[in-house]
N, C-alpha and C positions, 0 to 999 in steps of 0.2 A: 388462570395465575390462582395457587392458593392462598389460601385467608394468611397462612405465615410466611411465605415468600414475601421480600420487602428487597427494594434496589437500596444496596448500600452508597454509599459517596462518598471521595478522596478528591483531595488535589494529590497526591504523593503516588508518582507513578511506582517509588518503590514497594509503596506496602500495595498499590494494585496487584501490581506483578503478583505479591508474595498471595494475598487474599484469591487472585483468581487463579494461581498457578496448575492446580489439577485438569480446571475445566479450560484454560489454554492451550497448556501442554498435551491434553487428547487428543486434538486433532489440530495439529500447528499451523498443518497449510492452509486450513478456514479461515484462522484466526490470525494469520501471519502477517497485518496488517496492525491489529492491536500487539503483539508481540513486537514488533521490528519499532514500533512508534514508541511506546511505553518505554522501551528499554533504551530508546535514542533521548528521550528527555532523562531517563535515571543516568544516563552516565554524561551527557553535555548540556545539561539545564533543562530547567522546567519554560523557558521562555525562547529555546530553538527556533520555533515554529512561528513564533510571534509573540507581541506583547502581551496577549491576554494569558490570564493563571488556566491551565487546561483544568477539564475535570475527569472523573474517571470514576465507573462505578463496576457493581457487581449484582446480579439477584442469587440471592441466596434463601434457601428456602429453610422448614423448622429446624431440618434436622443441622443446617449450615454446610449444605452441600451447594455449590456455587454450580448454576445452571444458566446462566448470563451472562455478558462482560458487555461494556461498550466503552469508548473515551470519544473526547474532542477537546480541541488545540486550537481557540476563537482565535483568527475569525472564520476558520472551516466550520465544515460539516461534522456532523455525533456520526461516526463509525460505531457500527454493533457488529458485535460478532453472532454469528448464525447460532441461532437458538435450535435447538434440537424438531419442535414444532411450536414456529410463531403464535404463541396466546396472545390472544387481545386481551385479557383483565393486563399482563407482562407490561404489555408494547401501551397501554392508556395509560399505565401508569409512567413507564417513562416519559409518553408525551404529560404528565400532568408534573416530573420534575422540571425537563425544560421549559414549560410554560411559565415556571417560576425564577428559575438556577438564567437561563436566556431566551427571552420572548424574541428575540430578532434569531433565531435559529434559522441558517441561512439551506439544511437540507441534510440527507440520509445517506451514510454509504453503508450495505450490509450486502450480503446472498439477496437476489432478489425478491423470493419471500419475503425473508424480513426487513428489507426496505420496505418496501409495498406494503405491508402490514402497519408500519409505522409511520409509513404516509399518512394511509388510511388515518391513523389512529390521531394525527398529527392535526391531520383536517378536520376533524370532529371537533377536535380540544379547541381550535386557535379560529377555526373558518379561512384558515388559511389554501390559495389555493396552491395544487402544489401536480410536479411537471418530472416528468423522467428525463434526465436531460443525460444521460454516459450509460452505457450496457459494457459490461467488460465480462472478459472469460476468465477463471483462474486454470491455468496449466500445470503439469508438473512432468517433471522430467522423466523418461520413462528410460529407452536406451538410445543414449546418444548417437546420433547421427551425422557429425562434420560434412560438409557440404565436399564433396568432387566433383570436379578435381578444386581444391582449395583456391582461394584468390591469392596473387601475387603477392609478399609480403608476411605477416609474421606478428603472433601476438606479442607486448609486456604490460604488467601494469605500470599505470602512470607513477611518477614519483614527483618529488619538489618542484623540478625544474616544469611539470607539465601545468602548474595553478591556472596559467593565464589561459590558457586553452582551455582547463575545466570551465574556470569559471564561463568561460563567452557558450559554451558548446552547453550549459546548463540551460543556460539565459536561452536560447535557440532553442533547445528542448521545449523549454516553458510555452514560449510562444508559438510552437508547431502543435503543440497536442490543444492551445488553447485554454491552460491553465495555469494564472500567474502563480509565479512563488512568494512563498513569503520570506522563501527562507535567504539568508545572504547567502550569494553566490562565493565567496571567497571563505566562510564558514565551511560551505557544505564540500569545497573541494579540500579545505585543509584533512576536516575530518573527514573524508574518504582517502588519501593519502596515507593520512597516520595507519588505517590497516589492511593498506591495498585493496580500496575498496574500486578501483577503476581498473579496467583494463583497454587497453586501443590497441586497436590493428594497423598496424605501418606499415608503408609500402615500404620496398626494396631501399629507395634513396634517402629514409627516416621518416618522413610524409605521415601523420596522423591522418583516419580518414577518417575512423567510426571507432565508438566507445562503447563499453558493458559497465554497470554498473554493478554491486551486488551489496546488500547488508549483511554485520554480522551474525556470524552464526549463532543462532537461540531455537534453544529446546532440538537441536538436531537438524535444523532447518534454518539454509538460504534464501533467496530473496533477489532473483536477476529485475534489476533495475537502478537506473534507466538504460537503456540501448538508442543510440541516435548516430545516424548516417547525416552528416550536414548534404544536403541535397545535389551538391555539385559531383559528388561521391557515390551518388545510392543507385541499383540494380546493377552494380556489379560484382555480387557477394560479401560485401566487405562485413553488414550488420548481421548477416548466419555466422559469419565466420566469427567474429569477436564473441556472438554469444555464445557458439559454442566450445569456446574456446574459457569462455567465463565460467561455462556450464562443469566441462571437466577441471578445473582447478578449484573447485566449492566441493564437488567429489570426493578430489584427491587429500582435502582439507578437511575432510572430514561430515560434511555435511549429508546425512542420512535424506533429506528432502531438499532439492532443490524447485524451487516454484519461479513463477512469474505472470502478470498480469495483463491482456490485451486490450486493445478498444478493437469491440466487435463489428463497430464501423469500418473499420479498419482491414479489409480483409488481405493485403499482400503480407503484413504484419501476422495472422493468423496463420495464415501458411506457411510462411517460412520457420514460424518454432515449431509449427507441426511437423517442418520437412527435417528438423534437429533434430526431433525425437521427443519434444512434448508433448502431453497427453490431458485431453479436457476433465477438468473436475469438477467446474462447477459457475454456474454466469450469475455476477453482482451485477449490481444496478446501484444510482445516484437519481435521488431526487431532490428538486429544489424546491425552494418554499417561497411562495411571494403575499407576502398580506395581504388580504382582501381591504380596500377603502368601506370604509362605514361613514354613511353620512350624516 
């Protein structure tokens, strides 16, 4: 980090999106989480992900050019946008920021190199133990290839009448991936229905058997999430069919880039998304921090 480069902080998602605009929009797929989370906080309120006040920041050099960005919604980990070349000085400085602002920081999520570098910086600064507890792969849609033959049924956009189903499936999805959600399921369902943000795969008799959500379009990009098929309906092609349907709709609605994340520990989902046309972009990781007891 050059001597003139500094992390600038704000609690205002609108200011963050404005100040870091060029950096975030230069590679929107790599900054998908920062873009969509900050936009959600701007449009739905700063406490949609929890009671704590969010914190945003951008790394500006002496000429004012932004070279990095982060956000955190307590009690979650900090999400850092991939740095072009993770600099020990910049990440040491960010660790210093969080040691002062949030000494109970539970972890970091970023691309593999940036996450690892920040985790080491946090360990040096605080003495905490750091453990990589999640590995993900970011995929970008190439040539869409819907499943052939398609499973029985058809896709439809979820509406107000699906609210209770979406609430239940939101909870089941969170349980399935082992990450408890701090978002109210009803608020999540209402927000998604308001912009057509969930597509269902429905059997000919009208039974919903899978869902695929998507974010609002921002910086020309849409991220598909979450994709969920209840256990009783798995291994029948519904997940691939609904993913293809929501991906096609995103492109039809004007998205230049369609992306999604997968858990690298789940070979089934990684294989499914590649079959429908998604191609690997970059690997991401989450590191958990545990304070070391001091005598």
